[in-house]
Backbone as CSV, one residue per row, in Angstrom:
resi,resn,N_x,N_y,N_z,CA_x,CA_y,CA_z,C_x,C_y,C_z
1,UNK,29.838,-71.203,-57.775,29.546,-69.904,-57.141,29.830,-69.993,-55.641
2,UNK,30.563,-69.000,-55.136,30.813,-68.956,-53.703,29.501,-68.801,-52.936
3,UNK,29.458,-69.391,-51.730,28.211,-69.340,-50.972,27.781,-67.899,-50.694
4,UNK,28.706,-67.009,-50.349,28.343,-65.625,-50.050,27.652,-64.968,-51.238
5,UNK,28.149,-65.216,-52.437,27.520,-64.651,-53.636,26.147,-65.290,-53.862
6,UNK,26.071,-66.609,-53.660,24.814,-67.334,-53.809,23.782,-66.810,-52.806
7,UNK,24.230,-66.626,-51.559,23.362,-66.130,-50.494,22.834,-64.742,-50.823
8,UNK,23.697,-63.859,-51.262,23.278,-62.491,-51.614,22.290,-62.489,-52.765
9,UNK,22.505,-63.364,-53.746,21.607,-63.426,-54.894,20.211,-63.876,-54.473
10,UNK,20.127,-64.913,-53.636,18.834,-65.449,-53.252,18.091,-64.535,-52.276
11,UNK,18.814,-63.841,-51.428,18.155,-62.941,-50.467,17.437,-61.786,-51.161
12,UNK,17.877,-61.438,-52.351,17.188,-60.383,-53.093,15.750,-60.802,-53.399
13,UNK,15.542,-62.078,-53.666,14.191,-62.573,-53.919,13.392,-62.627,-52.612
14,UNK,14.041,-63.095,-51.563,13.376,-63.198,-50.269,12.903,-61.846,-49.769
15,UNK,13.695,-60.810,-50.018,13.403,-59.474,-49.503,12.709,-58.569,-50.521
16,UNK,12.325,-59.131,-51.667,11.786,-58.297,-52.747,10.482,-57.602,-52.391
17,UNK,9.708,-58.182,-51.484,8.426,-57.588,-51.093,8.486,-56.917,-49.728
18,UNK,9.681,-56.794,-49.154,9.817,-56.157,-47.856,9.421,-54.681,-47.915
19,UNK,8.797,-54.236,-46.827,8.430,-52.831,-46.690,8.820,-52.377,-45.296
20,UNK,9.359,-51.195,-45.188,9.696,-50.635,-43.882,8.916,-49.347,-43.674
21,UNK,8.548,-49.097,-42.424,7.825,-47.879,-42.072,8.855,-46.790,-41.768
22,UNK,8.736,-45.676,-42.458,9.727,-44.612,-42.320,9.672,-44.012,-40.914
23,UNK,10.790,-43.420,-40.456,10.813,-42.794,-39.132,9.755,-41.696,-39.003
24,UNK,9.341,-41.459,-37.760,8.375,-40.414,-37.401,6.935,-40.747,-37.778
25,UNK,6.724,-41.899,-38.413,5.367,-42.359,-38.686,4.968,-43.316,-37.571
26,UNK,3.782,-43.118,-37.013,3.296,-43.979,-35.935,2.917,-45.356,-36.494
27,UNK,3.193,-46.384,-35.721,2.861,-47.754,-36.117,1.810,-48.326,-35.174
28,UNK,0.735,-48.826,-35.756,-0.240,-49.641,-35.026,-0.285,-50.999,-35.707
29,UNK,-0.278,-52.041,-34.918,-0.464,-53.395,-35.445,-1.811,-53.915,-34.963
30,UNK,-2.609,-54.416,-35.886,-3.899,-54.987,-35.503,-3.920,-56.480,-35.784
31,UNK,-4.297,-57.235,-34.771,-4.403,-58.677,-34.881,-5.869,-59.079,-34.782
32,UNK,-6.255,-60.068,-35.588,-7.618,-60.596,-35.556,-7.566,-62.107,-35.447
33,UNK,-8.482,-62.660,-34.650,-8.572,-64.100,-34.531,-9.150,-64.721,-35.793
34,UNK,-8.568,-65.807,-36.242,-9.044,-66.508,-37.441,-9.946,-67.665,-37.024
35,UNK,-11.216,-67.590,-37.440,-12.162,-68.644,-37.099,-12.509,-68.680,-35.625
36,UNK,-12.471,-67.520,-34.953,-12.714,-67.503,-33.513,-14.182,-67.698,-33.156
37,UNK,-15.100,-67.448,-34.072,-16.508,-67.712,-33.767,-16.708,-69.202,-33.512
38,UNK,-16.152,-70.020,-34.392,-16.244,-71.475,-34.189,-15.463,-71.904,-32.941
39,UNK,-14.268,-71.324,-32.769,-13.430,-71.686,-31.628,-14.123,-71.409,-30.301
40,UNK,-14.702,-70.207,-30.180,-15.253,-69.791,-28.889,-16.669,-70.297,-28.648
41,UNK,-17.460,-70.447,-29.686,-18.866,-70.816,-29.501,-19.139,-72.304,-29.704
42,UNK,-18.297,-72.977,-30.497,-18.537,-74.395,-30.776,-17.489,-75.290,-30.116
43,UNK,-16.215,-75.011,-30.369,-15.163,-75.870,-29.831,-15.000,-75.705,-28.320
44,UNK,-14.916,-74.446,-27.863,-14.662,-74.174,-26.443,-15.933,-73.880,-25.661
45,UNK,-16.993,-73.523,-26.375,-18.316,-73.256,-25.775,-18.259,-72.175,-24.682
46,UNK,-17.604,-71.039,-25.006,-17.657,-69.894,-24.113,-19.062,-69.298,-24.148
47,UNK,-19.397,-68.578,-23.092,-20.723,-67.972,-22.999,-20.902,-66.915,-24.080
48,UNK,-22.065,-66.878,-24.689,-22.359,-65.892,-25.732,-23.333,-64.839,-25.197
49,UNK,-23.212,-63.562,-25.622,-22.233,-63.092,-26.594,-20.867,-62.741,-26.005
50,UNK,-20.766,-62.586,-24.684,-19.490,-62.227,-24.073,-19.203,-63.143,-22.898
51,UNK,-17.938,-63.465,-22.735,-17.522,-64.373,-21.669,-16.327,-63.757,-20.943
52,UNK,-16.423,-63.650,-19.632,-15.355,-63.032,-18.840,-14.053,-63.814,-18.974
53,UNK,-14.143,-65.137,-19.034,-12.935,-65.951,-19.137,-12.224,-65.700,-20.471
54,UNK,-12.989,-65.639,-21.555,-12.364,-65.358,-22.852,-11.780,-63.949,-22.866
55,UNK,-12.480,-62.992,-22.259,-11.944,-61.635,-22.146,-10.564,-61.648,-21.503
56,UNK,-10.421,-62.426,-20.435,-9.143,-62.474,-19.736,-8.061,-63.153,-20.566
57,UNK,-8.425,-64.139,-21.371,-7.451,-64.738,-22.287,-6.947,-63.688,-23.284
58,UNK,-7.845,-62.859,-23.784,-7.448,-61.809,-24.721,-6.573,-60.767,-24.027
59,UNK,-6.941,-60.380,-22.821,-6.152,-59.401,-22.072,-4.746,-59.931,-21.813
60,UNK,-4.645,-61.189,-21.410,-3.326,-61.762,-21.138,-2.502,-61.883,-22.416
61,UNK,-3.160,-62.094,-23.540,-2.447,-62.099,-24.819,-1.881,-60.723,-25.116
62,UNK,-2.666,-59.681,-24.859,-2.175,-58.312,-25.041,-0.968,-58.062,-24.146
63,UNK,-1.068,-58.453,-22.887,0.034,-58.253,-21.947,1.302,-58.963,-22.445
64,UNK,1.130,-60.161,-22.960,2.277,-60.900,-23.499,2.895,-60.155,-24.678
65,UNK,2.055,-59.679,-25.587,2.575,-58.993,-26.775,3.294,-57.694,-26.415
66,UNK,2.872,-57.064,-25.333,3.518,-55.821,-24.918,4.856,-56.074,-24.223
67,UNK,5.202,-57.349,-24.077,6.478,-57.704,-23.449,7.269,-58.712,-24.282
68,UNK,7.069,-58.683,-25.604,7.731,-59.694,-26.439,8.825,-59.099,-27.323
69,UNK,9.332,-57.916,-26.950,10.487,-57.385,-27.673,10.282,-56.059,-28.371
70,UNK,9.036,-55.655,-28.579,8.755,-54.355,-29.189,8.438,-53.340,-28.093
71,UNK,8.625,-52.067,-28.405,8.298,-50.994,-27.459,6.866,-50.548,-27.732
72,UNK,5.924,-51.179,-27.080,4.499,-50.912,-27.286,3.965,-50.141,-26.091
73,UNK,3.318,-49.011,-26.359,2.882,-48.129,-25.272,1.409,-48.291,-24.925
74,UNK,0.630,-48.883,-25.841,-0.802,-49.041,-25.559,-1.336,-50.248,-26.292
75,UNK,-2.098,-51.057,-25.561,-2.771,-52.202,-26.155,-4.272,-52.074,-25.953
76,UNK,-5.022,-52.500,-26.938,-6.480,-52.407,-26.878,-7.068,-53.692,-27.441
77,UNK,-8.074,-54.228,-26.758,-8.720,-55.428,-27.266,-10.229,-55.327,-27.140
78,UNK,-10.897,-55.821,-28.153,-12.354,-55.965,-28.136,-12.683,-57.196,-28.956
79,UNK,-13.619,-57.989,-28.443,-13.988,-59.246,-29.103,-12.727,-60.088,-29.327
80,UNK,-12.443,-60.495,-30.581,-11.249,-61.295,-30.870,-10.183,-60.461,-31.563
81,UNK,-10.185,-59.171,-31.299,-9.294,-58.228,-31.980,-8.355,-57.562,-30.981
82,UNK,-7.122,-57.302,-31.425,-6.124,-56.608,-30.612,-5.466,-55.530,-31.456
83,UNK,-5.317,-54.326,-30.889,-4.571,-53.250,-31.536,-3.437,-52.826,-30.612
84,UNK,-2.242,-52.659,-31.189,-1.053,-52.312,-30.431,-0.417,-51.059,-31.006
85,UNK,-0.209,-50.055,-30.158,0.436,-48.820,-30.574,1.904,-48.855,-30.169
86,UNK,2.791,-48.751,-31.144,4.222,-48.746,-30.894,4.667,-47.345,-30.461
87,UNK,5.708,-47.300,-29.639,6.362,-46.024,-29.375,6.871,-45.466,-30.703
88,UNK,6.713,-44.183,-30.907,7.064,-43.612,-32.210,8.534,-43.825,-32.559
89,UNK,9.392,-43.938,-31.569,10.827,-44.110,-31.822,11.251,-45.566,-31.886
90,UNK,10.311,-46.503,-31.779,10.681,-47.912,-31.827,11.261,-48.266,-33.190
91,UNK,12.404,-48.909,-33.177,13.081,-49.263,-34.434,13.430,-50.745,-34.478
92,UNK,12.664,-51.545,-33.749,12.913,-52.979,-33.706,12.802,-53.588,-35.102
93,UNK,13.788,-54.394,-35.483,13.851,-55.017,-36.815,13.775,-53.984,-37.939
94,UNK,14.272,-52.776,-37.654,14.284,-51.740,-38.687,12.901,-51.336,-39.157
95,UNK,11.873,-51.561,-38.315,10.478,-51.230,-38.648,9.999,-51.976,-39.899
96,UNK,10.496,-53.192,-40.051,10.158,-54.030,-41.190,8.790,-54.670,-40.972
97,UNK,7.859,-54.432,-41.891,6.488,-54.908,-41.696,6.387,-56.427,-41.715
98,UNK,7.229,-57.088,-42.526,7.199,-58.557,-42.565,7.554,-59.131,-41.202
99,UNK,8.566,-58.563,-40.573,8.985,-59.030,-39.256,7.909,-58.749,-38.203
100,UNK,7.377,-57.527,-38.219,6.362,-57.160,-37.223,5.149,-58.070,-37.338
101,UNK,4.653,-58.233,-38.566,3.451,-59.055,-38.763,3.674,-60.505,-38.354
102,UNK,4.778,-61.081,-38.799,5.002,-62.500,-38.551,5.265,-62.777,-37.078
103,UNK,6.051,-61.924,-36.433,6.382,-62.167,-35.024,5.156,-61.987,-34.136
104,UNK,4.409,-60.900,-34.326,3.247,-60.672,-33.474,2.168,-61.735,-33.697
105,UNK,1.921,-62.098,-34.955,0.931,-63.145,-35.226,1.374,-64.468,-34.609
106,UNK,2.660,-64.784,-34.719,3.164,-66.018,-34.155,3.100,-66.036,-32.633
107,UNK,3.513,-64.926,-32.005,3.489,-64.842,-30.540,2.056,-64.953,-30.011
108,UNK,1.130,-64.230,-30.631,-0.258,-64.259,-30.174,-0.877,-65.634,-30.364
109,UNK,-0.631,-66.245,-31.514,-1.201,-67.563,-31.796,-0.663,-68.606,-30.830
110,UNK,0.647,-68.568,-30.576,1.249,-69.544,-29.666,0.741,-69.355,-28.240
111,UNK,0.695,-68.113,-27.803,0.251,-67.824,-26.430,-1.191,-68.269,-26.205
112,UNK,-2.073,-67.911,-27.134,-3.478,-68.252,-26.969,-3.708,-69.760,-27.111
113,UNK,-2.996,-70.397,-28.017,-3.153,-71.841,-28.192,-2.766,-72.588,-26.923
114,UNK,-1.670,-72.188,-26.303,-1.245,-72.834,-25.061,-2.239,-72.552,-23.933
115,UNK,-2.748,-71.320,-23.888,-3.689,-70.958,-22.822,-4.996,-71.742,-22.938
116,UNK,-5.477,-71.912,-24.151,-6.754,-72.599,-24.367,-6.603,-74.109,-24.505
117,UNK,-5.364,-74.560,-24.705,-5.132,-75.968,-25.023,-5.924,-76.362,-26.261
118,UNK,-5.947,-75.441,-27.212,-6.672,-75.637,-28.462,-6.031,-74.722,-29.500
119,UNK,-6.130,-75.083,-30.756,-5.508,-74.287,-31.810,-6.208,-72.936,-31.940
120,UNK,-5.437,-71.856,-31.790,-5.962,-70.492,-31.937,-4.985,-69.704,-32.804
121,UNK,-5.492,-69.131,-33.883,-4.628,-68.480,-34.870,-5.031,-67.019,-35.046
122,UNK,-4.034,-66.144,-35.053,-4.240,-64.721,-35.323,-3.533,-64.335,-36.618
123,UNK,-4.141,-63.402,-37.355,-3.398,-62.723,-38.409,-3.012,-61.342,-37.898
124,UNK,-2.142,-60.662,-38.614,-1.664,-59.354,-38.175,-1.420,-58.462,-39.375
125,UNK,-1.740,-57.195,-39.225,-1.446,-56.208,-40.262,-0.894,-54.952,-39.605
126,UNK,0.043,-54.314,-40.275,0.622,-53.060,-39.791,-0.154,-51.894,-40.388
127,UNK,-0.496,-50.938,-39.535,-1.230,-49.748,-39.961,-0.347,-48.531,-39.698
128,UNK,0.262,-47.928,-40.739,1.064,-46.728,-40.527,0.170,-45.488,-40.447
129,UNK,0.411,-44.650,-39.445,-0.416,-43.465,-39.239,0.490,-42.228,-39.178
130,UNK,0.148,-41.173,-39.922,1.095,-40.068,-40.117,1.285,-39.138,-38.930
131,UNK,0.299,-39.069,-38.032,0.412,-38.109,-36.935,-0.467,-38.547,-35.759
132,UNK,-0.374,-37.784,-34.673,-1.110,-38.122,-33.452,-2.621,-38.087,-33.662
133,UNK,-3.095,-37.153,-34.466,-4.539,-37.061,-34.714,-5.078,-38.347,-35.338
134,UNK,-4.340,-38.899,-36.297,-4.797,-40.142,-36.941,-4.692,-41.335,-35.989
135,UNK,-3.711,-41.299,-35.084,-3.620,-42.357,-34.081,-4.870,-42.355,-33.210
136,UNK,-5.249,-41.178,-32.737,-6.449,-41.055,-31.907,-7.688,-41.465,-32.698
137,UNK,-7.754,-41.022,-33.956,-8.885,-41.414,-34.803,-8.956,-42.932,-34.949
138,UNK,-7.808,-43.575,-35.083,-7.794,-45.033,-35.243,-8.452,-45.713,-34.046
139,UNK,-8.043,-45.330,-32.842,-8.585,-46.003,-31.659,-10.034,-45.595,-31.385
140,UNK,-10.421,-44.379,-31.753,-11.833,-44.009,-31.676,-12.659,-44.865,-32.633
141,UNK,-12.112,-45.125,-33.791,-12.776,-45.974,-34.795,-12.959,-47.385,-34.277
142,UNK,-11.886,-47.964,-33.676,-11.995,-49.319,-33.174,-12.958,-49.406,-31.985
143,UNK,-12.990,-48.344,-31.168,-13.924,-48.345,-30.041,-15.362,-48.258,-30.522
144,UNK,-15.603,-47.454,-31.534,-16.959,-47.369,-32.073,-17.358,-48.677,-32.740
145,UNK,-16.398,-49.331,-33.371,-16.660,-50.644,-33.957,-17.041,-51.640,-32.870
146,UNK,-16.363,-51.555,-31.720,-16.696,-52.431,-30.586,-18.123,-52.190,-30.119
147,UNK,-18.518,-50.924,-30.061,-19.865,-50.572,-29.611,-20.919,-51.158,-30.548
148,UNK,-20.717,-51.002,-31.839,-21.669,-51.515,-32.824,-21.723,-53.049,-32.791
149,UNK,-20.541,-53.669,-32.711,-20.499,-55.129,-32.666,-21.178,-55.675,-31.414
150,UNK,-20.998,-54.957,-30.304,-21.601,-55.400,-29.051,-23.122,-55.386,-29.135
151,UNK,-23.676,-54.309,-29.658,-25.128,-54.204,-29.799,-25.656,-55.304,-30.705
152,UNK,-24.990,-55.514,-31.829,-25.422,-56.562,-32.757,-25.330,-57.943,-32.110
153,UNK,-24.247,-58.182,-31.373,-24.042,-59.496,-30.765,-25.107,-59.794,-29.719
154,UNK,-25.430,-58.814,-28.892,-26.456,-59.033,-27.874,-27.810,-59.318,-28.525
155,UNK,-28.141,-58.577,-29.565,-29.413,-58.816,-30.262,-29.417,-60.187,-30.938
156,UNK,-28.329,-60.522,-31.598,-28.246,-61.787,-32.332,-28.427,-62.969,-31.388
157,UNK,-27.729,-62.947,-30.253,-27.787,-64.098,-29.365,-29.093,-64.162,-28.570
158,UNK,-29.734,-63.015,-28.377,-31.086,-63.047,-27.809,-32.016,-63.813,-28.739
159,UNK,-31.946,-63.512,-30.019,-32.807,-64.175,-30.994,-32.443,-65.650,-31.147
160,UNK,-31.143,-65.951,-31.125,-30.731,-67.343,-31.230,-31.236,-68.154,-30.042
161,UNK,-31.156,-67.562,-28.852,-31.608,-68.262,-27.648,-33.122,-68.409,-27.595
162,UNK,-33.809,-67.590,-28.396,-35.268,-67.733,-28.493,-35.681,-68.758,-29.541
163,UNK,-34.687,-69.370,-30.197,-34.992,-70.455,-31.120,-34.727,-70.175,-32.584
164,UNK,-34.321,-68.961,-32.923,-34.038,-68.661,-34.328,-32.750,-69.337,-34.780
165,UNK,-32.696,-69.675,-36.058,-31.468,-70.212,-36.642,-30.496,-69.063,-36.924
166,UNK,-29.281,-69.406,-37.341,-28.297,-68.376,-37.687,-28.840,-67.450,-38.774
167,UNK,-29.385,-68.065,-39.815,-29.888,-67.283,-40.940,-31.073,-66.405,-40.529
168,UNK,-31.969,-66.966,-39.725,-33.153,-66.204,-39.307,-32.769,-65.018,-38.430
169,UNK,-31.854,-65.226,-37.497,-31.435,-64.137,-36.614,-30.710,-63.053,-37.400
170,UNK,-29.847,-63.472,-38.324,-29.115,-62.503,-39.149,-30.080,-61.692,-40.008
171,UNK,-31.044,-62.373,-40.613,-32.019,-61.683,-41.461,-32.891,-60.736,-40.637
172,UNK,-33.264,-61.139,-39.435,-34.136,-60.310,-38.584,-33.459,-58.992,-38.209
173,UNK,-32.137,-58.997,-38.132,-31.404,-57.786,-37.729,-30.909,-56.964,-38.917
174,UNK,-30.953,-57.550,-40.091,-30.426,-56.874,-41.280,-31.175,-55.563,-41.543
175,UNK,-30.437,-54.457,-41.635,-31.028,-53.163,-41.946,-31.695,-52.460,-40.781
176,UNK,-31.708,-53.078,-39.610,-32.349,-52.465,-38.440,-31.478,-51.333,-37.884
177,UNK,-32.130,-50.265,-37.460,-31.419,-49.114,-36.900,-30.943,-49.412,-35.484
178,UNK,-30.058,-48.548,-34.998,-29.560,-48.688,-33.630,-30.699,-48.616,-32.622
179,UNK,-31.628,-47.689,-32.848,-32.754,-47.539,-31.921,-33.638,-48.788,-31.916
180,UNK,-33.833,-49.400,-33.074,-34.634,-50.629,-33.145,-33.963,-51.767,-32.372
181,UNK,-32.649,-51.851,-32.480,-31.925,-52.907,-31.769,-31.967,-52.669,-30.263
182,UNK,-31.821,-51.416,-29.858,-31.943,-51.107,-28.433,-33.330,-51.458,-27.917
183,UNK,-34.346,-51.172,-28.724,-35.717,-51.474,-28.336,-35.942,-52.977,-28.245
184,UNK,-35.330,-53.730,-29.172,-35.442,-55.192,-29.145,-34.933,-55.742,-27.806
185,UNK,-33.804,-55.212,-27.348,-33.242,-55.656,-26.067,-34.099,-55.185,-24.898
186,UNK,-34.541,-53.941,-24.978,-35.297,-53.353,-23.867,-36.593,-54.122,-23.610
187,UNK,-37.242,-54.567,-24.692,-38.481,-55.331,-24.540,-38.240,-56.664,-23.843
188,UNK,-36.992,-57.093,-23.834,-36.653,-58.358,-23.180,-35.935,-58.136,-21.852
189,UNK,-36.075,-56.917,-21.341,-35.541,-56.610,-20.017,-34.073,-56.256,-19.969
190,UNK,-33.479,-55.912,-21.119,-32.058,-55.562,-21.157,-31.906,-54.110,-21.587
191,UNK,-31.329,-53.310,-20.717,-30.990,-51.926,-21.059,-29.536,-51.921,-21.503
192,UNK,-29.319,-51.711,-22.793,-27.964,-51.786,-23.343,-27.016,-50.803,-22.653
193,UNK,-27.534,-49.657,-22.251,-26.699,-48.653,-21.592,-26.145,-49.133,-20.257
194,UNK,-26.814,-50.098,-19.640,-26.406,-50.567,-18.321,-25.489,-51.781,-18.362
195,UNK,-25.179,-52.271,-19.549,-24.284,-53.414,-19.662,-22.851,-53.001,-19.323
196,UNK,-22.001,-53.941,-18.900,-20.612,-53.609,-18.552,-19.906,-52.871,-19.677
197,UNK,-19.150,-51.846,-19.302,-18.524,-50.991,-20.298,-17.531,-51.755,-21.163
198,UNK,-16.850,-52.756,-20.600,-15.860,-53.496,-21.396,-16.513,-54.236,-22.556
199,UNK,-17.783,-54.638,-22.387,-18.473,-55.315,-23.483,-18.777,-54.361,-24.624
200,UNK,-18.970,-53.095,-24.306,-19.376,-52.117,-25.314,-18.217,-51.306,-25.880
201,UNK,-17.134,-51.141,-25.109,-16.066,-50.231,-25.515,-14.684,-50.850,-25.508
202,UNK,-14.581,-52.129,-25.137,-13.286,-52.779,-25.158,-12.472,-52.541,-23.895
203,UNK,-11.247,-53.055,-23.909,-10.355,-53.015,-22.749,-9.016,-52.428,-23.177
204,UNK,-8.472,-51.525,-22.352,-7.166,-50.931,-22.625,-6.108,-51.485,-21.686
205,UNK,-4.885,-51.592,-22.186,-3.751,-52.042,-21.382,-2.610,-51.051,-21.594
206,UNK,-2.107,-50.491,-20.509,-1.050,-49.487,-20.634,-0.234,-49.435,-19.351
207,UNK,0.911,-48.803,-19.444,1.822,-48.731,-18.302,1.454,-47.571,-17.386
208,UNK,1.568,-47.851,-16.084,1.380,-46.824,-15.082,2.523,-46.924,-14.063
209,UNK,2.901,-45.777,-13.547,3.908,-45.759,-12.487,3.225,-45.949,-11.142
210,UNK,3.721,-46.894,-10.367,3.200,-47.098,-9.023,4.353,-46.969,-8.030
211,UNK,4.029,-46.651,-6.804,5.051,-46.488,-5.771,4.915,-47.623,-4.764
212,UNK,6.037,-48.244,-4.479,6.064,-49.405,-3.599,6.949,-49.103,-2.396
213,UNK,6.412,-49.351,-1.204,7.194,-49.184,0.026,7.912,-50.494,0.343
214,UNK,9.192,-50.384,0.615,9.969,-51.574,0.932,11.143,-51.257,1.832
215,UNK,11.716,-52.317,2.372,12.850,-52.161,3.288,14.153,-52.339,2.529
216,UNK,15.080,-51.383,2.723,16.394,-51.433,2.103,17.401,-51.938,3.134
217,UNK,17.878,-53.192,2.983,18.799,-53.731,3.992,20.162,-53.057,3.998
218,UNK,20.521,-52.413,2.881,21.822,-51.737,2.814,21.832,-50.507,3.710
219,UNK,20.762,-49.729,3.639,20.675,-48.510,4.450,19.936,-48.739,5.761
220,UNK,19.379,-49.966,5.902,18.629,-50.305,7.109,17.477,-49.329,7.344
221,UNK,16.782,-49.034,6.244,15.678,-48.081,6.337,14.616,-48.436,5.300
222,UNK,13.426,-47.894,5.527,12.337,-48.077,4.573,12.416,-46.994,3.497
223,UNK,12.088,-47.378,2.276,12.163,-46.415,1.170,11.007,-46.668,0.211
224,UNK,10.642,-45.644,-0.504,9.579,-45.746,-1.518,10.230,-45.678,-2.901
225,UNK,9.923,-46.668,-3.708,10.483,-46.718,-5.056,9.367,-46.702,-6.092
226,UNK,9.711,-46.191,-7.269,8.737,-46.123,-8.358,8.932,-47.313,-9.294
227,UNK,7.851,-47.997,-9.580,7.872,-49.149,-10.489,6.889,-48.917,-11.630
228,UNK,7.232,-49.450,-12.790,6.370,-49.348,-13.964,5.641,-50.668,-14.143
229,UNK,4.315,-50.606,-14.144,3.510,-51.819,-14.221,2.441,-51.674,-15.303
230,UNK,2.088,-52.809,-15.901,0.990,-52.809,-16.858,-0.335,-52.758,-16.104
231,UNK,-1.200,-51.866,-16.545,-2.504,-51.671,-15.922,-3.588,-52.026,-16.930
232,UNK,-4.574,-52.780,-16.495,-5.693,-53.179,-17.358,-6.898,-52.329,-17.006
233,UNK,-7.429,-51.630,-18.000,-8.533,-50.695,-17.799,-9.804,-51.259,-18.445
234,UNK,-10.749,-51.681,-17.581,-12.002,-52.254,-18.074,-13.092,-51.203,-18.244
235,UNK,-12.804,-49.963,-17.895,-13.803,-48.891,-18.009,-13.182,-47.683,-18.706
236,UNK,-12.840,-47.873,-19.955,-12.236,-46.802,-20.739,-13.228,-45.659,-20.939
237,UNK,-12.712,-44.425,-20.990,-13.595,-43.316,-21.372,-14.045,-43.489,-22.814
238,UNK,-15.041,-42.726,-23.214,-15.593,-42.876,-24.566,-15.547,-41.547,-25.307
239,UNK,-15.585,-41.664,-26.630,-15.668,-40.526,-27.544,-14.589,-39.486,-27.247
240,UNK,-14.949,-38.211,-27.055,-13.951,-37.165,-26.897,-13.054,-37.404,-25.690
241,UNK,-13.636,-37.900,-24.602,-12.835,-38.168,-23.405,-11.799,-39.255,-23.676
242,UNK,-12.152,-40.218,-24.499,-11.205,-41.258,-24.882,-10.058,-40.647,-25.691
243,UNK,-10.398,-39.716,-26.570,-9.367,-39.029,-27.345,-8.399,-38.263,-26.460
244,UNK,-8.929,-37.542,-25.471,-8.072,-36.799,-24.535,-7.199,-37.765,-23.732
245,UNK,-7.790,-38.875,-23.314,-7.046,-39.886,-22.565,-5.873,-40.416,-23.388
246,UNK,-6.128,-40.752,-24.648,-5.082,-41.280,-25.515,-3.991,-40.248,-25.769
247,UNK,-4.399,-39.013,-25.995,-3.419,-37.954,-26.262,-2.476,-37.790,-25.078
248,UNK,-3.029,-37.791,-23.883,-2.205,-37.653,-22.682,-1.307,-38.863,-22.507
249,UNK,-1.857,-40.049,-22.743,-1.092,-41.276,-22.588,0.093,-41.316,-23.543
250,UNK,-0.134,-40.924,-24.780,0.916,-41.002,-25.800,1.967,-39.923,-25.578
251,UNK,1.547,-38.739,-25.198,2.482,-37.617,-25.060,3.467,-37.805,-23.930
252,UNK,3.091,-38.564,-22.892,3.989,-38.730,-21.759,4.993,-39.846,-21.989
253,UNK,4.891,-40.563,-23.102,5.809,-41.675,-23.351,7.124,-41.176,-23.948
């Protein structure tokens, strides 16, 4: 059998499970850290429940992913999770989900592993969304998930630091309402509403146009030029305001 015929025959098996996202459908890719609780709390011993240094590692990973070959207009991270919104017209690798998942997971894992000097692994999944409303709903969902996780994490680590075991702290919080958890913190001098917004609502990364003054040696004059830069937002709006923010951000791209 000629190699070309052999190659074509075998590629049919390799590509048998391939899926592509049809045009005009929005693409979000979500990455999650694998075993990051052990990595951050046991191996690396970052501060619990939130650590500014780990936050910055996650932010820099987002920045890297937004510059690794895909046209990504918005990045969002909370805890060990990253969500990336592709430009609707992005057609990199023919919108093939196998390529998107493998490349983003590989890039994130390599970047974080080198940054931490420790093995850090991400998985990735593609989330196709039919319209702008569902895109906004997706990020509202992830932000609300961040809020719930933050409240639980603060309560859990308060109890752990008071001497409870993992099982005891988990059981103590099981079935407790939001108000009960807020009260648990308040009795210990912590007002959850006053905690840094990035801990409760996550961090956004997106492009902004900035103007830079510089000297042009050709014209021998000063000129103002527009540059596109990635901006990290540690105080994202919430709920409806977050939806309006996202709608404006996406529409101008």
